[in-house]
N, C-alpha and C positions, 0 to 999 in steps of 0.2 A: 306512745311512744317505740319505737320499734327496736325490739332487740337484734343487734349483729349476729349471726350465725359463724361459728366456727366453721373454718373449712373441711370439709371431710380427710382431703391429704394435705399432711402440712410438709413441705420439703425446706430444709434446715442444711446449714453444709456444717457438718462437725467437726470440731478441731482436734479431737481428741479420739481416734479411732484405733482399737487394735489389729497391729498388722495381718493376723492371721483373717481378723473378718473383712479386713480390706483386701486381702487377696482374694478371698470367697466371692465377693462382689465382684472383681475382674471376673474371674471365673465365669461366674453365671452370666455376664453381661456378654462374655465370648461363647459362650455355650448356646446362649439367646440367638444371638446375629446368626451361628450358623445353622442354626435348627430352622428359623426365618427364611433365610438362604437358600437351607436344601429344598423347603417347601416350596418356594420361588422357582427354582431351578426343577423341580420334579414337575409342575407347574407347566414348565414349557419342554417339557421331555427331555432333560437332561440328568443322567444319574448323577444326583449329588454327592456319592461315596466317591465315583471314580473320579469326578473334578477334583474335589476336596484333597485326593491322593495325589495326583498330580498336580494340586498347587504346592502342597506343603513340600513336597518332596522334588519340586522344580520340574519334575517330568524325567528324572532320573533314574528313576527305579526300571530295570529291563530295557535300559537304553544303551546301545553299544558308543554314542556320542554324548555322555554324560556330560563331558568338561565343557561342550557347547553349550550346554543350559547353564552353569555356573558361569561361563564366560560372559553368556547375554546377560542373565541377573546382572554382574559387576558392572559391564556397559553400562546397563540403567539406573542400578543402586547408587553407585559412587557419585556419580554428578547430582543425583538428586537427594543424596546423603550432603555433602559441601554445599549446594545452593540453601538447604533446610536450616543448616548450623548457621551458613551466615546471616538468614533473614531472622534466626532467632536472636541475634543481637540487636537489631532494628525494632522486633516488635518488642522487646525487654526494655528500649527507651521509648516506647507508645510511637513509633514512628512505622507508620502503616505502609511496607514494600511490599506490594502485591506483583514489582516487575522482576523478581528477582531470576525468571527465565531468562528474562529478554538482559540480564547483566552478564548472567550467564553464558549466554551465548557471544555478546561482545569480548567478554573475555575469552572466550574458544577461538574466536575469529583472530584476536590479537597474538596468540599463544602459535597457532598455523600459520600467521603472517611471520612472526620470527624464526619459524622453524623452516620455512621456506625460503627466507632471506639469508638466514646463516647454517644452515642444516650442514652444510657441505663444507665450512671454513670454520667451525669450531666442533670442538671436544664434545661428549655431549653433557658431561656434567655442566660445563659453563652455560649450556644452550638450553638444559633444563632450567636454572637459575633464571636466565633471562628471559625464558616464555614463561615461568613463572610470573616474575614483576612485570612484565608488561600486559599479560592476561589480570592481575590485578588492577595496574594504574586505571587500564582503560576501562573495567569495568565500576572502578571506583570513579572514577571521574562521567561516567554516564549517570551513575546513580546521584552523583553531585550534581547535574543539572538540575534534577527534580530539588533537591535540596536548595539551592540558588533559587530556582522560582519560587521556591515557597516563602524563604525568606524576602524576596525583594519585592512580589507582587502577590502574597498572601495566598497561593492556588493550594489545591487540594493534593497533598501528595500521593492519598490513595487512587485517587481519579489519573494523576498522571504517571505512576509507576504503571498502573495498568495499561495505559495507552502507550507507553514507552515499551512493552512489553515485546 
């Protein structure tokens, strides 16, 4: 009878781990990733220290136009943050919505349409509220199409949300 061998490495989730040890693991993982990335960057002829400095400071050090870097970061970061927060709710409910970007674009189009249609005839605050409501409704309806098709025809929501992206 053959004896079953124990694996060389055994990976198990630890429910109770000291917070300092957990933080140390995160720091080690980040340093390891930066080191591997630095080696790869050096291999293609890029100075990793300069690139990491620019990456972490958003290119603001020594720049006369540092505010443009922050403005560019916020222009990209805020929509991604809002979309990821919205998608986290669907992931929590085990609904795999891969098409958050498409829903964001539909919402942006709805908000832009409201702004173009009513921008000159309304004051700022009600216009912003109307844009907000229109973007939520249109993006929600766009996502609701996938839910309706899933319930009615048992389609795969992952594929549908990806195709509607």
